[in-house]
VOKEKOL-952488 format. One line per field, with one value per atom (N, C-alpha, C, O): residue in one letter; atom name; x negated, y, z negated. Coordinates in nm, 3 decimals, decimal comma. Layout:
N
sevex = c(A_...) $
doro = c(CA_...) $
c1 = c(X_...) $
c2 = c(Y_...) $
c3 = c(Z_...) $
***
This chain:
67
sevex = c(M_M_M_M_K_K_K_K_I_I_I_I_S_S_S_S_D_D_D_D_N_N_N_N_D_D_D_D_L_L_L_L_S_S_S_S_D_D_D_D_F_F_F_F_I_I_I_I_E_E_E_E_K_K_K_K_I_I_I_I_G_G_G_G_S_S_S_S_A_A_A_A_V_V_V_V_V_V_V_V_V_V_V_V_C_C_C_C_R_R_R_R_T_T_T_T_D_D_D_D_L_L_L_L_L_L_L_L_V_V_V_V_C_C_C_C_A_A_A_A_C_C_C_C_N_N_N_N_T_T_T_T_E_E_E_E_A_A_A_A_A_A_A_A_A_A_A_A_L_L_L_L_L_L_L_L_G_G_G_G_I_I_I_I_A_A_A_A_R_R_R_R_D_D_D_D_E_E_E_E_M_M_M_M_L_L_L_L_G_G_G_G_R_R_R_R_Y_Y_Y_Y_F_F_F_F_V_V_V_V_D_D_D_D_L_L_L_L_P_P_P_P_V_V_V_V_H_H_H_H_F_F_F_F_L_L_L_L_R_R_R_R_L_L_L_L_D_D_D_D_G_G_G_G_T_T_T_T_I_I_I_I_L_L_L_L_P_P_P_P) $
doro = c(N_CA_C_O_N_CA_C_O_N_CA_C_O_N_CA_C_O_N_CA_C_O_N_CA_C_O_N_CA_C_O_N_CA_C_O_N_CA_C_O_N_CA_C_O_N_CA_C_O_N_CA_C_O_N_CA_C_O_N_CA_C_O_N_CA_C_O_N_CA_C_O_N_CA_C_O_N_CA_C_O_N_CA_C_O_N_CA_C_O_N_CA_C_O_N_CA_C_O_N_CA_C_O_N_CA_C_O_N_CA_C_O_N_CA_C_O_N_CA_C_O_N_CA_C_O_N_CA_C_O_N_CA_C_O_N_CA_C_O_N_CA_C_O_N_CA_C_O_N_CA_C_O_N_CA_C_O_N_CA_C_O_N_CA_C_O_N_CA_C_O_N_CA_C_O_N_CA_C_O_N_CA_C_O_N_CA_C_O_N_CA_C_O_N_CA_C_O_N_CA_C_O_N_CA_C_O_N_CA_C_O_N_CA_C_O_N_CA_C_O_N_CA_C_O_N_CA_C_O_N_CA_C_O_N_CA_C_O_N_CA_C_O_N_CA_C_O_N_CA_C_O_N_CA_C_O_N_CA_C_O_N_CA_C_O_N_CA_C_O_N_CA_C_O_N_CA_C_O_N_CA_C_O_N_CA_C_O_N_CA_C_O_N_CA_C_O_N_CA_C_O) $
c1 = c(1,545_1,618_1,545_1,424_1,618_1,561_1,587_1,697_1,483_1,493_1,501_1,422_1,595_1,609_1,502_1,444_1,479_1,383_1,426_1,342_1,555_1,607_1,582_1,546_1,603_1,577_1,429_1,394_1,341_1,197_1,160_1,084_1,212_1,183_1,228_1,156_1,348_1,399_1,311_1,280_1,270_1,187_1,053_1,013_0,981_0,847_0,854_0,758_0,965_0,978_0,998_0,955_1,063_1,096_0,995_1,010_0,894_0,802_0,713_0,665_0,689_0,610_0,460_0,382_0,418_0,277_0,264_0,361_0,143_0,118_0,120_0,051_0,199_0,213_0,201_0,269_0,113_0,102_0,118_0,043_0,215_0,240_0,187_0,224_0,100_0,041_0,074_0,091_0,083_0,095_-0,041_-0,138_-0,049_-0,175_-0,284_-0,403_-0,244_-0,344_-0,375_-0,442_-0,328_-0,351_-0,275_-0,310_-0,173_-0,086_0,004_0,071_0,008_0,091_0,237_0,276_0,317_0,459_0,549_0,668_0,495_0,573_0,477_0,366_0,523_0,447_0,544_0,653_0,503_0,590_0,529_0,414_0,607_0,561_0,444_0,359_0,438_0,325_0,194_0,092_0,196_0,076_0,038_-0,079_0,137_0,110_0,045_-0,049_0,096_0,040_-0,102_-0,191_-0,123_-0,255_-0,359_-0,472_-0,320_-0,412_-0,419_-0,508_-0,326_-0,325_-0,285_-0,328_-0,200_-0,156_-0,003_0,054_0,062_0,207_0,249_0,182_0,361_0,411_0,425_0,387_0,480_0,500_0,368_0,363_0,261_0,129_0,069_-0,011_0,107_0,053_0,127_0,065_0,257_0,336_0,298_0,288_0,277_0,243_0,096_0,056_0,014_-0,131_-0,198_-0,142_-0,316_-0,392_-0,458_-0,514_-0,450_-0,502_-0,650_-0,693_-0,726_-0,869_-0,895_-1,005_-0,794_-0,809_-0,767_-0,783_-0,712_-0,672_-0,795_-0,893_-0,792_-0,909_-0,917_-0,908_-0,933_-0,945_-1,072_-1,123_-1,123_-1,243_-1,220_-1,145_-1,284_-1,284_-1,417_-1,522_-1,411_-1,531_-1,570_-1,484_-1,700_-1,750_-1,734_-1,703_-1,756_-1,745_-1,842_-1,813_-1,956_-2,053_-2,022_-2,097_-1,911_-1,869_-1,919_-1,880_-2,004_-2,052_-1,945_-1,867_-1,944_-1,843_-1,875_-1,989_-1,775_-1,792_-1,793_-1,715_-1,883_-1,888_-1,766_-1,754) $
c2 = c(-1,828_-1,703_-1,614_-1,594_-1,561_-1,471_-1,327_-1,291_-1,246_-1,104_-1,023_-1,043_-0,932_-0,848_-0,739_-0,706_-0,684_-0,573_-0,456_-0,388_-0,431_-0,320_-0,343_-0,251_-0,469_-0,501_-0,482_-0,429_-0,527_-0,512_-0,364_-0,324_-0,284_-0,140_-0,074_0,007_-0,108_-0,053_-0,093_-0,010_-0,219_-0,268_-0,197_-0,148_-0,191_-0,131_0,020_0,079_0,081_0,225_0,253_0,357_0,162_0,183_0,122_0,136_0,054_-0,021_0,069_0,025_0,191_0,283_0,274_0,330_0,204_0,191_0,202_0,185_0,230_0,234_0,091_0,003_0,069_-0,065_-0,055_0,024_-0,138_-0,154_-0,303_-0,384_-0,339_-0,479_-0,502_-0,432_-0,604_-0,637_-0,780_-0,867_-0,804_-0,940_-1,008_-0,945_-1,136_-1,209_-1,153_-1,170_-1,085_-1,024_-0,880_-0,808_-0,837_-0,705_-0,590_-0,474_-0,622_-0,518_-0,470_-0,551_-0,340_-0,283_-0,291_-0,234_-0,362_-0,377_-0,303_-0,285_-0,259_-0,181_-0,108_-0,154_0,005_0,079_0,174_0,200_0,226_0,320_0,460_0,480_0,555_0,694_0,715_0,801_0,637_0,646_0,609_0,675_0,504_0,462_0,569_0,601_0,622_0,725_0,847_0,905_0,887_1,003_0,973_1,057_0,856_0,820_0,814_0,859_0,759_0,746_0,871_0,883_0,964_1,087_1,065_1,137_0,964_0,929_0,921_0,863_0,977_0,967_0,822_0,745_0,785_0,647_0,605_0,494_0,692_0,659_0,633_0,556_0,696_0,674_0,540_0,482_0,490_0,362_0,244_0,143_0,255_0,143_0,107_0,194_-0,022_-0,068_-0,057_-0,092_-0,009_-0,003_-0,111_-0,159_-0,149_-0,247_-0,177_-0,068_-0,239_-0,177_-0,140_-0,036_-0,224_-0,197_-0,075_-0,021_-0,031_0,087_0,216_0,325_0,205_0,325_0,392_0,324_0,522_0,593_0,582_0,682_0,458_0,434_0,353_0,285_0,362_0,290_0,225_0,276_0,113_0,049_0,081_0,080_0,110_0,150_0,046_-0,018_0,032_-0,047_0,035_0,154_-0,030_0,040_0,158_0,256_0,148_0,257_0,369_0,467_0,356_0,460_0,446_0,525_0,348_0,329_0,257_0,178_0,285_0,229_0,085_0,053_-0,002_-0,140_-0,142_-0,072_-0,223_-0,231_-0,302_-0,317) $
c3 = c(-0,340_-0,327_-0,227_-0,237_-0,134_-0,034_-0,077_-0,119_-0,066_-0,102_0,027_0,119_0,033_0,152_0,153_0,050_0,271_0,282_0,196_0,135_0,191_0,111_-0,038_-0,110_-0,084_-0,224_-0,258_-0,363_-0,168_-0,188_-0,196_-0,284_-0,104_-0,104_-0,233_-0,292_-0,278_-0,404_-0,522_-0,607_-0,526_-0,635_-0,641_-0,747_-0,528_-0,533_-0,556_-0,605_-0,520_-0,545_-0,693_-0,743_-0,764_-0,906_-1,002_-1,124_-0,952_-1,038_-1,124_-1,229_-1,084_-1,165_-1,144_-1,221_-1,040_-1,004_-0,854_-0,780_-0,808_-0,664_-0,610_-0,662_-0,506_-0,447_-0,295_-0,231_-0,239_-0,095_-0,067_-0,120_0,017_0,052_0,192_0,287_0,205_0,334_0,372_0,286_0,503_0,552_0,536_0,493_0,570_0,557_0,648_0,620_0,756_0,845_0,806_0,880_0,689_0,629_0,696_0,676_0,775_0,829_0,717_0,652_0,693_0,587_0,629_0,731_0,549_0,583_0,485_0,512_0,371_0,275_0,182_0,155_0,134_0,032_-0,036_0,014_-0,151_-0,220_-0,220_-0,181_-0,266_-0,264_-0,359_-0,335_-0,466_-0,560_-0,490_-0,510_-0,410_-0,335_-0,233_-0,217_-0,164_-0,064_-0,128_-0,074_-0,244_-0,314_-0,363_-0,349_-0,419_-0,470_-0,359_-0,377_-0,244_-0,132_-0,044_0,040_-0,064_0,014_0,159_0,249_0,182_0,316_0,314_0,222_0,414_0,422_0,440_0,508_0,378_0,390_0,536_0,572_0,619_0,760_0,832_0,928_0,786_0,847_0,806_0,880_0,689_0,642_0,703_0,736_0,717_0,767_0,910_0,996_0,934_1,068_1,102_1,213_1,008_1,031_0,949_0,850_0,990_0,912_0,795_0,810_0,678_0,557_0,572_0,522_0,639_0,655_0,744_0,743_0,821_0,906_0,837_0,892_0,716_0,642_0,582_0,549_0,568_0,513_0,361_0,289_0,312_0,168_0,144_0,233_0,022_-0,017_-0,152_-0,235_-0,173_-0,303_-0,369_-0,305_-0,499_-0,571_-0,675_-0,735_-0,696_-0,807_-0,935_-0,930_-1,047_-1,175_-1,185_-1,254_-1,117_-1,123_-1,024_-1,015_-0,948_-0,858_-0,714_-0,628_-0,688_-0,552_-0,470_-0,523_-0,340_-0,251_-0,216_-0,182_-0,225_-0,180_-0,028_0,037_0,030_0,177_0,233_0,354) $
***
């Protein structure tokens, strides 16, 4: 079954969690408003950018930033 871009957008918008969808090369191809709000970045700013280039950090349980 093939899912359309519109179906995917509707699904991730209604899922109730922050969702960022990346291609295998980490280019952001979809995200929802919950993710944009959590990351403090407008959806339009995230789309088409590489996830590693976004101003986000992953944290360890102790709060230190993962390299």
